[in-house]
Steps between C-alpha positions, in 0.01 A plus 500: 500500500373460857203726415412279202518191721267661753256600232496147359443365854216739568342419162512130571335549839228709336432232240480227766262715706273551198460131423147380429486310827582810704255712309218246560594484871495878533161522329359236729627683808360830386163355402473261789211677682294514178567131436390412849190724513368417155653155445424315824167670561386430144598132527307467829193669348502276192538181706231606745247518213547127442489427876873438537663671797871423511712656779611799291589798718359845417727725293517769769609242757781381267621861455495546879710184554738610225558833675586304816744288302651815349575627848695178563682554167611839625613367835679198344701727268596712799604211718696353208743791530614383843444125476578457129778747439688516827412147615370594849203319656247765593214377724369843585406656170144538610623771733555739210164398355353608836694827507376600158140407579475683829693805376254552210198404708575731794606791283180477294267445794648725764660780297279482195800479266447389143617152409740651248679679781467222759650230273836675437524569876436129564771408251755726679379374839546140388844563358601675823390196706687275258821687572427506869444126513794436274757701702542244786471198268763582241741243637233238560431213258298182490285406799611802708379746237175309461430511876561874517265570205232284655530687829478834318174411331344360817603811691314722253191278492471485878554879521214585265277240663545617858598867492160661473648848546692450176239344276180627664314168525538154645675218308650758266176587321507791260156545350332696223813570294371718214529381142756638261388775269673641191611859566285776351226254412212329678617153400551267793648151503205297632467219250730200493607569147609849609728338758626254242639762273629698798709204630602413142669839467674457835624153398627637170699768675647257754591245227675773303696622803592140602604412148722803468657427836557138417692585185699781656818512703287494814331177395829333413635603841196349671543167318871494576414538868248212466752270336794571736500793736870475587601483135278800426665700778846405372401648157427834659122475539373696797291228665329726753411761246345258250316297759350824647391603151335161451316525835376854423371424146342171605327670794374783282338253259338321794363836621350558154308171535374597844399847385300359213333246729385770741292680238395176324348343808396823675576344837808363670562280801805339661381154393568588137876514567563179689823299468349255251474773239883527502529122456252510212689773321827320559355184349407696186856621458659159562243315283549738206878507534715727711652785308251486217238777454300278264523215750365722784201593280431139406538382861259763626246420229521124562471514881251787502251337266564149630393593848180659374420207269538250785269716712243571227441143382380356840269797540342455158461123553340562842762292674610715795679206660756514216573865554791420733633242259614780264796560727601135465472510120680833499789359701530181298524698168768727648700205630489324163609817320785557742600130459524517121585866462709580811644820342149626408308513180739766358841514667738774411858409594659833419388848399 
């Protein structure tokens, strides 16, 4: 009887997943580069023939910005494991982003390792640092935990910026990171649409893992810790064990984002991993709704594209004096959203 119930449940999930709306969304995501390259560029060409030049960005530029936003999606999903599931305020998530980036960058530049070997090492390296940072903070909550995480990220950033013997250049510069190539072929990821499908696969894997964790005993334990840590402990949940697991998995996902960034940009510097990156990623999680994978994705898309739109419009209108105003508009929109949706766009109360 239980097996029949599970089969009915899985069948219902499959039917919901195959709805027409989801199918259209999947097709749009898969065909996005083609839509941008042929759609936007064709519109611009047609309008230019009748002497109309609206501020339509090139298709390749839109794909490039979308890849940047996809990196934020990856990071927001990773941070959501700590902030959303366990309810801890992490202000140093950019530290794991940094660890992944420099691990992949240095292994590829100095040792000549393939990206496909360097990325798994970066994931393990990030998870190890997650456990190392988590060990002394297991009993910390609230502001105390946030201060420790902030200090951790700043320590790493200052180290890569100033320790030339470690990085090999001033200000943490790692240059000429080679592009990714598919094994046993001569295909290299040099075009933006190559990177788009690359990050899309990474996001799909991370979403699958996060979803499975959310609906497992581990995810239910995390949410129990978030709702009431003392009550969770009284029910037999090993608080230290599950928190450490959350730190390790979250850090590993952050390292994936950094590893991808290293080969995508081809260069790294300490300025890329400043404290404000952590705040931006945290805003994405809170805006979308803590504890919701879909909310983290929506929050990352909204904030990622909004910042670029508010930067692109003044440039196209030749109004450089309004370039700084985008931060004001950006802040006002976030304040309004937090005022009317304080729990986020999609808030998940329980797992």
